[in-house]
Structures are given as structure tokens and as C-alpha cells.
PDB file of N, CA, C and O in Angstrom:
ATOM      1  N   MET A   1     197.963 153.103 185.457  1.00  0.00           N
ATOM      2  CA  MET A   1     198.667 154.360 185.636  1.00  0.00           C
ATOM      3  C   MET A   1     198.295 155.060 186.938  1.00  0.00           C
ATOM      4  O   MET A   1     199.065 155.864 187.463  1.00  0.00           O
ATOM      5  N   LEU A   2     197.110 154.748 187.452  1.00  0.00           N
ATOM      6  CA  LEU A   2     196.707 155.317 188.734  1.00  0.00           C
ATOM      7  C   LEU A   2     197.688 154.928 189.836  1.00  0.00           C
ATOM      8  O   LEU A   2     198.041 155.753 190.679  1.00  0.00           O
ATOM      9  N   ALA A   3     198.121 153.686 189.826  1.00  0.00           N
ATOM     10  CA  ALA A   3     199.069 153.220 190.843  1.00  0.00           C
ATOM     11  C   ALA A   3     200.377 153.996 190.763  1.00  0.00           C
ATOM     12  O   ALA A   3     200.943 154.363 191.792  1.00  0.00           O
ATOM     13  N   LEU A   4     200.854 154.245 189.571  1.00  0.00           N
ATOM     14  CA  LEU A   4     202.108 154.975 189.375  1.00  0.00           C
ATOM     15  C   LEU A   4     202.028 156.358 190.013  1.00  0.00           C
ATOM     16  O   LEU A   4     202.946 156.772 190.721  1.00  0.00           O
ATOM     17  N   VAL A   5     200.954 157.059 189.767  1.00  0.00           N
ATOM     18  CA  VAL A   5     200.772 158.406 190.313  1.00  0.00           C
ATOM     19  C   VAL A   5     200.659 158.357 191.827  1.00  0.00           C
ATOM     20  O   VAL A   5     201.285 159.162 192.517  1.00  0.00           O
ATOM     21  N   ARG A   6     199.875 157.431 192.355  1.00  0.00           N
ATOM     22  CA  ARG A   6     199.665 157.346 193.796  1.00  0.00           C
ATOM     23  C   ARG A   6     200.951 156.950 194.522  1.00  0.00           C
ATOM     24  O   ARG A   6     201.253 157.490 195.586  1.00  0.00           O
ATOM     25  N   LEU A   7     201.702 156.019 193.957  1.00  0.00           N
ATOM     26  CA  LEU A   7     202.940 155.595 194.599  1.00  0.00           C
ATOM     27  C   LEU A   7     203.975 156.709 194.609  1.00  0.00           C
ATOM     28  O   LEU A   7     204.740 156.829 195.567  1.00  0.00           O
ATOM     29  N   ARG A   8     204.014 157.517 193.575  1.00  0.00           N
ATOM     30  CA  ARG A   8     204.984 158.627 193.529  1.00  0.00           C
ATOM     31  C   ARG A   8     204.744 159.647 194.629  1.00  0.00           C
ATOM     32  O   ARG A   8     205.649 160.405 194.979  1.00  0.00           O
ATOM     33  N   ASP A   9     203.538 159.675 195.176  1.00  0.00           N
ATOM     34  CA  ASP A   9     203.224 160.619 196.246  1.00  0.00           C
ATOM     35  C   ASP A   9     203.629 160.122 197.628  1.00  0.00           C
ATOM     36  O   ASP A   9     203.523 160.865 198.604  1.00  0.00           O
ATOM     37  N   ARG A  10     204.090 158.881 197.726  1.00  0.00           N
ATOM     38  CA  ARG A  10     204.461 158.307 199.018  1.00  0.00           C
ATOM     39  C   ARG A  10     205.833 158.817 199.449  1.00  0.00           C
ATOM     40  O   ARG A  10     206.794 158.682 198.691  1.00  0.00           O
ATOM     41  N   PRO A  11     205.954 159.401 200.648  1.00  0.00           N
ATOM     42  CA  PRO A  11     207.240 159.959 201.084  1.00  0.00           C
ATOM     43  C   PRO A  11     208.323 158.909 201.299  1.00  0.00           C
ATOM     44  O   PRO A  11     209.508 159.235 201.227  1.00  0.00           O
ATOM     45  N   GLU A  12     207.944 157.635 201.567  1.00  0.00           N
ATOM     46  CA  GLU A  12     208.954 156.598 201.808  1.00  0.00           C
ATOM     47  C   GLU A  12     209.570 156.058 200.524  1.00  0.00           C
ATOM     48  O   GLU A  12     210.503 155.256 200.578  1.00  0.00           O
ATOM     49  N   LEU A  13     209.065 156.484 199.375  1.00  0.00           N
ATOM     50  CA  LEU A  13     209.626 156.036 198.094  1.00  0.00           C
ATOM     51  C   LEU A  13     210.487 157.130 197.486  1.00  0.00           C
ATOM     52  O   LEU A  13     210.095 158.296 197.446  1.00  0.00           O
ATOM     53  N   LEU A  14     211.656 156.745 197.019  1.00  0.00           N
ATOM     54  CA  LEU A  14     212.551 157.679 196.349  1.00  0.00           C
ATOM     55  C   LEU A  14     212.118 157.884 194.908  1.00  0.00           C
ATOM     56  O   LEU A  14     212.364 158.939 194.322  1.00  0.00           O
ATOM     57  N   GLY A  15     211.476 156.878 194.340  1.00  0.00           N
ATOM     58  CA  GLY A  15     211.004 156.978 192.970  1.00  0.00           C
ATOM     59  C   GLY A  15     210.226 155.737 192.579  1.00  0.00           C
ATOM     60  O   GLY A  15     210.283 154.705 193.247  1.00  0.00           O
ATOM     61  N   VAL A  16     209.496 155.865 191.478  1.00  0.00           N
ATOM     62  CA  VAL A  16     208.694 154.772 190.934  1.00  0.00           C
ATOM     63  C   VAL A  16     208.796 154.865 189.419  1.00  0.00           C
ATOM     64  O   VAL A  16     208.718 155.952 188.846  1.00  0.00           O
ATOM     65  N   SER A  17     208.972 153.706 188.772  1.00  0.00           N
ATOM     66  CA  SER A  17     208.989 153.701 187.312  1.00  0.00           C
ATOM     67  C   SER A  17     208.255 152.472 186.804  1.00  0.00           C
ATOM     68  O   SER A  17     208.084 151.487 187.522  1.00  0.00           O
ATOM     69  N   LEU A  18     207.830 152.548 185.566  1.00  0.00           N
ATOM     70  CA  LEU A  18     207.188 151.425 184.908  1.00  0.00           C
ATOM     71  C   LEU A  18     208.208 150.849 183.940  1.00  0.00           C
ATOM     72  O   LEU A  18     208.625 151.508 182.988  1.00  0.00           O
ATOM     73  N   ARG A  19     208.606 149.595 184.201  1.00  0.00           N
ATOM     74  CA  ARG A  19     209.614 148.945 183.364  1.00  0.00           C
ATOM     75  C   ARG A  19     209.200 147.516 183.092  1.00  0.00           C
ATOM     76  O   ARG A  19     208.897 146.763 184.017  1.00  0.00           O
ATOM     77  N   SER A  20     209.188 147.145 181.839  1.00  0.00           N
ATOM     78  CA  SER A  20     208.844 145.784 181.421  1.00  0.00           C
ATOM     79  C   SER A  20     207.487 145.340 181.963  1.00  0.00           C
ATOM     80  O   SER A  20     207.313 144.179 182.334  1.00  0.00           O
ATOM     81  N   GLY A  21     206.541 146.251 182.007  1.00  0.00           N
ATOM     82  CA  GLY A  21     205.196 145.916 182.438  1.00  0.00           C
ATOM     83  C   GLY A  21     204.997 145.821 183.929  1.00  0.00           C
ATOM     84  O   GLY A  21     203.912 145.456 184.382  1.00  0.00           O
ATOM     85  N   SER A  22     206.017 146.141 184.709  1.00  0.00           N
ATOM     86  CA  SER A  22     205.912 146.086 186.169  1.00  0.00           C
ATOM     87  C   SER A  22     206.325 147.423 186.767  1.00  0.00           C
ATOM     88  O   SER A  22     207.128 148.160 186.195  1.00  0.00           O
ATOM     89  N   LEU A  23     205.761 147.713 187.919  1.00  0.00           N
ATOM     90  CA  LEU A  23     206.193 148.909 188.626  1.00  0.00           C
ATOM     91  C   LEU A  23     207.487 148.606 189.359  1.00  0.00           C
ATOM     92  O   LEU A  23     207.623 147.560 189.994  1.00  0.00           O
ATOM     93  N   ARG A  24     208.420 149.513 189.268  1.00  0.00           N
ATOM     94  CA  ARG A  24     209.694 149.356 189.959  1.00  0.00           C
ATOM     95  C   ARG A  24     209.764 150.442 191.011  1.00  0.00           C
ATOM     96  O   ARG A  24     209.679 151.631 190.702  1.00  0.00           O
ATOM     97  N   LEU A  25     209.919 150.026 192.253  1.00  0.00           N
ATOM     98  CA  LEU A  25     209.951 150.960 193.369  1.00  0.00           C
ATOM     99  C   LEU A  25     211.373 151.148 193.852  1.00  0.00           C
ATOM    100  O   LEU A  25     212.142 150.192 193.945  1.00  0.00           O
ATOM    101  N   TYR A  26     211.711 152.372 194.154  1.00  0.00           N
ATOM    102  CA  TYR A  26     213.038 152.707 194.667  1.00  0.00           C
ATOM    103  C   TYR A  26     212.853 153.239 196.085  1.00  0.00           C
ATOM    104  O   TYR A  26     212.193 154.257 196.291  1.00  0.00           O
ATOM    105  N   ALA A  27     213.438 152.548 197.057  1.00  0.00           N
ATOM    106  CA  ALA A  27     213.306 152.944 198.454  1.00  0.00           C
ATOM    107  C   ALA A  27     214.634 152.756 199.162  1.00  0.00           C
ATOM    108  O   ALA A  27     215.448 151.918 198.771  1.00  0.00           O
ATOM    109  N   GLN A  28     214.843 153.532 200.195  1.00  0.00           N
ATOM    110  CA  GLN A  28     216.088 153.432 200.947  1.00  0.00           C
ATOM    111  C   GLN A  28     216.180 152.090 201.672  1.00  0.00           C
ATOM    112  O   GLN A  28     217.257 151.497 201.736  1.00  0.00           O
ATOM    113  N   GLU A  29     215.072 151.611 202.213  1.00  0.00           N
ATOM    114  CA  GLU A  29     215.034 150.321 202.902  1.00  0.00           C
ATOM    115  C   GLU A  29     213.885 149.489 202.341  1.00  0.00           C
ATOM    116  O   GLU A  29     212.851 149.345 202.991  1.00  0.00           O
ATOM    117  N   PRO A  30     214.057 148.944 201.146  1.00  0.00           N
ATOM    118  CA  PRO A  30     212.944 148.274 200.461  1.00  0.00           C
ATOM    119  C   PRO A  30     212.404 147.045 201.189  1.00  0.00           C
ATOM    120  O   PRO A  30     211.198 146.801 201.155  1.00  0.00           O
ATOM    121  N   GLU A  31     213.262 146.264 201.847  1.00  0.00           N
ATOM    122  CA  GLU A  31     212.782 145.071 202.542  1.00  0.00           C
ATOM    123  C   GLU A  31     211.842 145.443 203.687  1.00  0.00           C
ATOM    124  O   GLU A  31     210.799 144.815 203.870  1.00  0.00           O
ATOM    125  N   LYS A  32     212.212 146.455 204.446  1.00  0.00           N
ATOM    126  CA  LYS A  32     211.374 146.907 205.553  1.00  0.00           C
ATOM    127  C   LYS A  32     210.060 147.493 205.036  1.00  0.00           C
ATOM    128  O   LYS A  32     208.999 147.257 205.614  1.00  0.00           O
ATOM    129  N   LEU A  33     210.137 148.249 203.960  1.00  0.00           N
ATOM    130  CA  LEU A  33     208.944 148.837 203.384  1.00  0.00           C
ATOM    131  C   LEU A  33     207.959 147.759 202.939  1.00  0.00           C
ATOM    132  O   LEU A  33     206.773 147.834 203.258  1.00  0.00           O
ATOM    133  N   MET A  34     208.441 146.763 202.209  1.00  0.00           N
ATOM    134  CA  MET A  34     207.548 145.710 201.723  1.00  0.00           C
ATOM    135  C   MET A  34     206.992 144.877 202.876  1.00  0.00           C
ATOM    136  O   MET A  34     205.848 144.426 202.809  1.00  0.00           O
ATOM    137  N   ALA A  35     207.771 144.668 203.919  1.00  0.00           N
ATOM    138  CA  ALA A  35     207.270 143.936 205.087  1.00  0.00           C
ATOM    139  C   ALA A  35     206.115 144.695 205.739  1.00  0.00           C
ATOM    140  O   ALA A  35     205.101 144.102 206.107  1.00  0.00           O
ATOM    141  N   ARG A  36     206.277 146.007 205.878  1.00  0.00           N
ATOM    142  CA  ARG A  36     205.193 146.829 206.440  1.00  0.00           C
ATOM    143  C   ARG A  36     203.954 146.778 205.552  1.00  0.00           C
ATOM    144  O   ARG A  36     202.834 146.627 206.041  1.00  0.00           O
ATOM    145  N   TRP A  37     204.166 146.905 204.237  1.00  0.00           N
ATOM    146  CA  TRP A  37     203.040 146.912 203.312  1.00  0.00           C
ATOM    147  C   TRP A  37     202.338 145.557 203.252  1.00  0.00           C
ATOM    148  O   TRP A  37     201.123 145.507 203.062  1.00  0.00           O
ATOM    149  N   ARG A  38     203.080 144.457 203.411  1.00  0.00           N
ATOM    150  CA  ARG A  38     202.414 143.148 203.433  1.00  0.00           C
ATOM    151  C   ARG A  38     201.495 143.028 204.653  1.00  0.00           C
ATOM    152  O   ARG A  38     200.449 142.383 204.583  1.00  0.00           O
ATOM    153  N   GLU A  39     201.878 143.636 205.748  1.00  0.00           N
ATOM    154  CA  GLU A  39     201.055 143.605 206.960  1.00  0.00           C
ATOM    155  C   GLU A  39     199.901 144.597 206.901  1.00  0.00           C
ATOM    156  O   GLU A  39     198.804 144.304 207.374  1.00  0.00           O
ATOM    157  N   ASP A  40     200.144 145.759 206.327  1.00  0.00           N
ATOM    158  CA  ASP A  40     199.127 146.817 206.285  1.00  0.00           C
ATOM    159  C   ASP A  40     199.209 147.550 204.946  1.00  0.00           C
ATOM    160  O   ASP A  40     199.865 148.586 204.840  1.00  0.00           O
ATOM    161  N   TRP A  41     198.550 147.016 203.939  1.00  0.00           N
ATOM    162  CA  TRP A  41     198.581 147.588 202.582  1.00  0.00           C
ATOM    163  C   TRP A  41     197.878 148.949 202.599  1.00  0.00           C
ATOM    164  O   TRP A  41     196.708 149.024 202.974  1.00  0.00           O
ATOM    165  N   PRO A  42     198.571 150.034 202.197  1.00  0.00           N
ATOM    166  CA  PRO A  42     198.002 151.378 202.324  1.00  0.00           C
ATOM    167  C   PRO A  42     197.040 151.796 201.207  1.00  0.00           C
ATOM    168  O   PRO A  42     196.511 152.906 201.243  1.00  0.00           O
ATOM    169  N   PHE A  43     196.806 150.939 200.227  1.00  0.00           N
ATOM    170  CA  PHE A  43     195.974 151.314 199.080  1.00  0.00           C
ATOM    171  C   PHE A  43     194.774 150.375 198.978  1.00  0.00           C
ATOM    172  O   PHE A  43     194.900 149.261 198.470  1.00  0.00           O
ATOM    173  N   GLN A  44     193.630 150.812 199.451  1.00  0.00           N
ATOM    174  CA  GLN A  44     192.451 149.955 199.456  1.00  0.00           C
ATOM    175  C   GLN A  44     191.971 149.603 198.050  1.00  0.00           C
ATOM    176  O   GLN A  44     191.393 148.534 197.851  1.00  0.00           O
ATOM    177  N   ASP A  45     192.194 150.464 197.089  1.00  0.00           N
ATOM    178  CA  ASP A  45     191.679 150.237 195.732  1.00  0.00           C
ATOM    179  C   ASP A  45     192.728 149.665 194.774  1.00  0.00           C
ATOM    180  O   ASP A  45     192.445 149.520 193.585  1.00  0.00           O
ATOM    181  N   LEU A  46     193.914 149.340 195.251  1.00  0.00           N
ATOM    182  CA  LEU A  46     194.965 148.741 194.426  1.00  0.00           C
ATOM    183  C   LEU A  46     195.335 147.384 195.014  1.00  0.00           C
ATOM    184  O   LEU A  46     195.281 147.184 196.227  1.00  0.00           O
ATOM    185  N   ARG A  47     195.712 146.458 194.139  1.00  0.00           N
ATOM    186  CA  ARG A  47     196.108 145.120 194.608  1.00  0.00           C
ATOM    187  C   ARG A  47     197.597 144.893 194.377  1.00  0.00           C
ATOM    188  O   ARG A  47     198.130 145.234 193.321  1.00  0.00           O
ATOM    189  N   LEU A  48     198.249 144.327 195.354  1.00  0.00           N
ATOM    190  CA  LEU A  48     199.634 143.901 195.228  1.00  0.00           C
ATOM    191  C   LEU A  48     199.608 142.455 194.747  1.00  0.00           C
ATOM    192  O   LEU A  48     199.183 141.560 195.477  1.00  0.00           O
ATOM    193  N   LEU A  49     200.059 142.231 193.521  1.00  0.00           N
ATOM    194  CA  LEU A  49     200.002 140.895 192.942  1.00  0.00           C
ATOM    195  C   LEU A  49     201.233 140.061 193.258  1.00  0.00           C
ATOM    196  O   LEU A  49     201.215 138.841 193.095  1.00  0.00           O
ATOM    197  N   GLY A  50     202.282 140.697 193.701  1.00  0.00           N
ATOM    198  CA  GLY A  50     203.504 139.975 194.021  1.00  0.00           C
ATOM    199  C   GLY A  50     204.675 140.934 194.045  1.00  0.00           C
ATOM    200  O   GLY A  50     204.528 142.139 193.840  1.00  0.00           O
ATOM    201  N   GLU A  51     205.826 140.373 194.297  1.00  0.00           N
ATOM    202  CA  GLU A  51     207.046 141.182 194.326  1.00  0.00           C
ATOM    203  C   GLU A  51     208.208 140.312 193.898  1.00  0.00           C
ATOM    204  O   GLU A  51     208.175 139.089 194.029  1.00  0.00           O
ATOM    205  N   ARG A  52     209.227 140.963 193.387  1.00  0.00           N
ATOM    206  CA  ARG A  52     210.471 140.269 193.087  1.00  0.00           C
ATOM    207  C   ARG A  52     211.586 141.289 193.229  1.00  0.00           C
ATOM    208  O   ARG A  52     211.399 142.485 193.003  1.00  0.00           O
ATOM    209  N   TRP A  53     212.734 140.790 193.603  1.00  0.00           N
ATOM    210  CA  TRP A  53     213.891 141.650 193.843  1.00  0.00           C
ATOM    211  C   TRP A  53     214.841 141.512 192.667  1.00  0.00           C
ATOM    212  O   TRP A  53     215.087 140.408 192.180  1.00  0.00           O
ATOM    213  N   VAL A  54     215.370 142.634 192.217  1.00  0.00           N
ATOM    214  CA  VAL A  54     216.314 142.622 191.103  1.00  0.00           C
ATOM    215  C   VAL A  54     217.544 143.434 191.480  1.00  0.00           C
ATOM    216  O   VAL A  54     217.479 144.357 192.293  1.00  0.00           O
ATOM    217  N   GLU A  55     218.657 143.069 190.873  1.00  0.00           N
ATOM    218  CA  GLU A  55     219.884 143.846 191.057  1.00  0.00           C
ATOM    219  C   GLU A  55     219.775 145.149 190.259  1.00  0.00           C
ATOM    220  O   GLU A  55     219.199 145.157 189.171  1.00  0.00           O
ATOM    221  N   PRO A  56     220.318 146.238 190.782  1.00  0.00           N
ATOM    222  CA  PRO A  56     220.282 147.502 190.042  1.00  0.00           C
ATOM    223  C   PRO A  56     221.054 147.383 188.727  1.00  0.00           C
ATOM    224  O   PRO A  56     222.110 146.755 188.662  1.00  0.00           O
ATOM    225  N   ASP A  57     220.505 147.997 187.693  1.00  0.00           N
ATOM    226  CA  ASP A  57     221.212 148.055 186.419  1.00  0.00           C
ATOM    227  C   ASP A  57     221.666 149.502 186.180  1.00  0.00           C
ATOM    228  O   ASP A  57     221.491 150.358 187.047  1.00  0.00           O
ATOM    229  N   MET A  58     222.234 149.766 185.031  1.00  0.00           N
ATOM    230  CA  MET A  58     222.778 151.101 184.767  1.00  0.00           C
ATOM    231  C   MET A  58     221.681 152.168 184.760  1.00  0.00           C
ATOM    232  O   MET A  58     221.932 153.307 185.153  1.00  0.00           O
ATOM    233  N   GLU A  59     220.490 151.823 184.328  1.00  0.00           N
ATOM    234  CA  GLU A  59     219.391 152.786 184.361  1.00  0.00           C
ATOM    235  C   GLU A  59     219.044 153.163 185.798  1.00  0.00           C
ATOM    236  O   GLU A  59     218.739 154.319 186.090  1.00  0.00           O
ATOM    237  N   ASP A  60     219.095 152.176 186.692  1.00  0.00           N
ATOM    238  CA  ASP A  60     218.843 152.453 188.107  1.00  0.00           C
ATOM    239  C   ASP A  60     219.910 153.389 188.677  1.00  0.00           C
ATOM    240  O   ASP A  60     219.595 154.327 189.410  1.00  0.00           O
ATOM    241  N   VAL A  61     221.160 153.128 188.339  1.00  0.00           N
ATOM    242  CA  VAL A  61     222.262 153.974 188.818  1.00  0.00           C
ATOM    243  C   VAL A  61     222.102 155.396 188.301  1.00  0.00           C
ATOM    244  O   VAL A  61     222.268 156.354 189.056  1.00  0.00           O
ATOM    245  N   PHE A  62     221.783 155.539 187.024  1.00  0.00           N
ATOM    246  CA  PHE A  62     221.580 156.859 186.443  1.00  0.00           C
ATOM    247  C   PHE A  62     220.421 157.580 187.132  1.00  0.00           C
ATOM    248  O   PHE A  62     220.516 158.766 187.447  1.00  0.00           O
ATOM    249  N   THR A  63     219.327 156.851 187.361  1.00  0.00           N
ATOM    250  CA  THR A  63     218.167 157.443 188.025  1.00  0.00           C
ATOM    251  C   THR A  63     218.537 157.925 189.420  1.00  0.00           C
ATOM    252  O   THR A  63     218.169 159.031 189.815  1.00  0.00           O
ATOM    253  N   ALA A  64     219.260 157.105 190.164  1.00  0.00           N
ATOM    254  CA  ALA A  64     219.663 157.484 191.520  1.00  0.00           C
ATOM    255  C   ALA A  64     220.530 158.746 191.501  1.00  0.00           C
ATOM    256  O   ALA A  64     220.295 159.669 192.281  1.00  0.00           O
ATOM    257  N   TYR A  65     221.515 158.790 190.628  1.00  0.00           N
ATOM    258  CA  TYR A  65     222.377 159.974 190.548  1.00  0.00           C
ATOM    259  C   TYR A  65     221.610 161.210 190.110  1.00  0.00           C
ATOM    260  O   TYR A  65     221.813 162.293 190.658  1.00  0.00           O
ATOM    261  N   SER A  66     220.728 161.057 189.125  1.00  0.00           N
ATOM    262  CA  SER A  66     220.004 162.215 188.604  1.00  0.00           C
ATOM    263  C   SER A  66     219.032 162.777 189.633  1.00  0.00           C
ATOM    264  O   SER A  66     218.675 163.953 189.566  1.00  0.00           O
ATOM    265  N   GLN A  67     218.598 161.949 190.590  1.00  0.00           N
ATOM    266  CA  GLN A  67     217.700 162.421 191.634  1.00  0.00           C
ATOM    267  C   GLN A  67     218.450 162.786 192.910  1.00  0.00           C
ATOM    268  O   GLN A  67     217.835 163.112 193.925  1.00  0.00           O
ATOM    269  N   GLY A  68     219.776 162.731 192.858  1.00  0.00           N
ATOM    270  CA  GLY A  68     220.582 163.137 194.002  1.00  0.00           C
ATOM    271  C   GLY A  68     220.690 162.101 195.095  1.00  0.00           C
ATOM    272  O   GLY A  68     221.104 162.423 196.209  1.00  0.00           O
ATOM    273  N   TYR A  69     220.326 160.852 194.803  1.00  0.00           N
ATOM    274  CA  TYR A  69     220.417 159.810 195.818  1.00  0.00           C
ATOM    275  C   TYR A  69     221.639 158.956 195.564  1.00  0.00           C
ATOM    276  O   TYR A  69     221.687 158.194 194.598  1.00  0.00           O
ATOM    277  N   ASP A  70     222.621 159.085 196.430  1.00  0.00           N
ATOM    278  CA  ASP A  70     223.831 158.283 196.286  1.00  0.00           C
ATOM    279  C   ASP A  70     224.189 157.607 197.603  1.00  0.00           C
ATOM    280  O   ASP A  70     225.339 157.218 197.807  1.00  0.00           O
ATOM    281  N   GLY A  71     223.211 157.463 198.501  1.00  0.00           N
ATOM    282  CA  GLY A  71     223.434 156.871 199.811  1.00  0.00           C
ATOM    283  C   GLY A  71     223.987 155.462 199.762  1.00  0.00           C
ATOM    284  O   GLY A  71     224.818 155.105 200.596  1.00  0.00           O
ATOM    285  N   VAL A  72     223.559 154.661 198.823  1.00  0.00           N
ATOM    286  CA  VAL A  72     224.042 153.291 198.758  1.00  0.00           C
ATOM    287  C   VAL A  72     225.500 153.239 198.345  1.00  0.00           C
ATOM    288  O   VAL A  72     226.189 152.263 198.640  1.00  0.00           O
ATOM    289  N   LEU A  73     225.976 154.252 197.679  1.00  0.00           N
ATOM    290  CA  LEU A  73     227.361 154.269 197.231  1.00  0.00           C
ATOM    291  C   LEU A  73     228.319 154.722 198.323  1.00  0.00           C
ATOM    292  O   LEU A  73     229.531 154.554 198.195  1.00  0.00           O
ATOM    293  N   LYS A  74     227.783 155.293 199.395  1.00  0.00           N
ATOM    294  CA  LYS A  74     228.625 155.795 200.470  1.00  0.00           C
ATOM    295  C   LYS A  74     228.850 154.769 201.566  1.00  0.00           C
ATOM    296  O   LYS A  74     229.587 155.032 202.516  1.00  0.00           O
ATOM    297  N   LYS A  75     228.226 153.600 201.447  1.00  0.00           N
ATOM    298  CA  LYS A  75     228.425 152.553 202.448  1.00  0.00           C
ATOM    299  C   LYS A  75     229.832 152.000 202.325  1.00  0.00           C
ATOM    300  O   LYS A  75     230.306 151.770 201.213  1.00  0.00           O
ATOM    301  N   PRO A  76     230.507 151.782 203.438  1.00  0.00           N
ATOM    302  CA  PRO A  76     231.871 151.213 203.362  1.00  0.00           C
ATOM    303  C   PRO A  76     231.822 149.776 202.854  1.00  0.00           C
ATOM    304  O   PRO A  76     230.891 149.028 203.153  1.00  0.00           O
ATOM    305  N   ALA A  77     232.825 149.411 202.095  1.00  0.00           N
ATOM    306  CA  ALA A  77     232.915 148.040 201.590  1.00  0.00           C
ATOM    307  C   ALA A  77     233.226 147.100 202.742  1.00  0.00           C
ATOM    308  O   ALA A  77     233.978 147.460 203.647  1.00  0.00           O
ATOM    309  N   PRO A  78     232.643 145.868 202.721  1.00  0.00           N
ATOM    310  CA  PRO A  78     232.910 144.925 203.816  1.00  0.00           C
ATOM    311  C   PRO A  78     234.329 144.401 203.787  1.00  0.00           C
ATOM    312  O   PRO A  78     234.709 143.600 204.641  1.00  0.00           O
TER     313      PRO A  78
END
């Protein structure tokens, strides 16, 4: 739970949740964020055990709307 609290304080994260035993991070540019963190991990007392990418589900969409983040929905369709 310490990680959850510490990650929520990071300005580059839009949100953090605990789902299915894993921390789920919400960021505007998640690939860039994880690349930076792999090079320079900002938490000396926490370990990054791995990462995996998932498609947003309805809970993610609800969370984004409830927090006022709809930037991904404003991108023009290709």
C-alpha cells in the first residue's frame, strides 16, 4: 500500500489503482513515462517487478471521465 500512496503523489500520473493484485497506472504518455523510469527509477525503496500493457476497459473509461480526463477521446480518428 505504500507504493499506491507514493505513486498517487507523482504529478506525471493521472491516477493509480489496485486491480487484480497489480498497480494500474494512468498517464497521458505511459510509454515515455515507463521508458524514463526504466532508466532512472525514482523510488529507491520500491521495486519494479515488471510491466504489461492492457486495453482500457469500462472501469478505465469511467475513471477517466470522473476525473475530468478526456484527452484521449479528443484525438482525431485516423
